[in-house]
C-alpha positions in Angstrom: 19.8 166.1 136.2 20.9 164.3 133.0 19.3 161.0 134.2 16.0 162.8 134.9 16.1 164.3 131.4 16.5 160.7 130.1 13.2 159.7 131.8 11.5 162.9 130.5 12.7 162.1 126.9 11.3 158.6 127.1 8.0 159.9 128.4 7.9 162.4 125.5 8.4 159.6 123.0 5.8 157.4 124.6 3.2 160.1 124.7 3.9 161.0 121.1 3.4 157.4 120.1 0.2 157.1 122.1 -1.4 160.3 120.7 -0.3 159.8 117.1 2.1 162.7 116.8 3.1 163.8 113.3 6.2 162.1 111.9 8.4 165.2 112.0 8.1 165.0 115.8 10.1 161.8 115.7 13.2 163.9 114.8 12.6 166.2 117.8 12.3 163.2 120.1 15.4 161.5 118.6 17.5 164.6 118.8 16.4 165.3 122.4 17.3 161.7 123.3 20.7 162.0 121.6 21.6 165.2 123.4 20.6 163.7 126.7 22.7 160.6 126.1 25.7 162.8 125.2 25.2 164.9 128.3 24.9 161.9 130.5 28.1 160.4 129.0 30.0 163.7 129.6 28.8 163.9 133.2 29.9 160.3 133.8 33.4 161.1 132.3 33.6 164.2 134.5 32.7 162.2 137.6 35.3 159.6 136.8 37.9 162.3 136.3 37.1 163.8 139.7 37.3 160.4 141.3 40.6 159.6 139.7 42.2 162.9 140.6 41.1 162.4 144.3 43.5 159.5 144.7 
């Protein structure tokens, strides 16, 4: 799900740039992208922990 959110964030940024969104929307896009990257990082760590505990 986090990887799909990453695609959606990039699409949001691209559409904002194409349609000339106001500058304050850059912060929303950057914050959303940052949250998604942290979420993806945590999910990868959780997956690695599960794989390590399986052995």
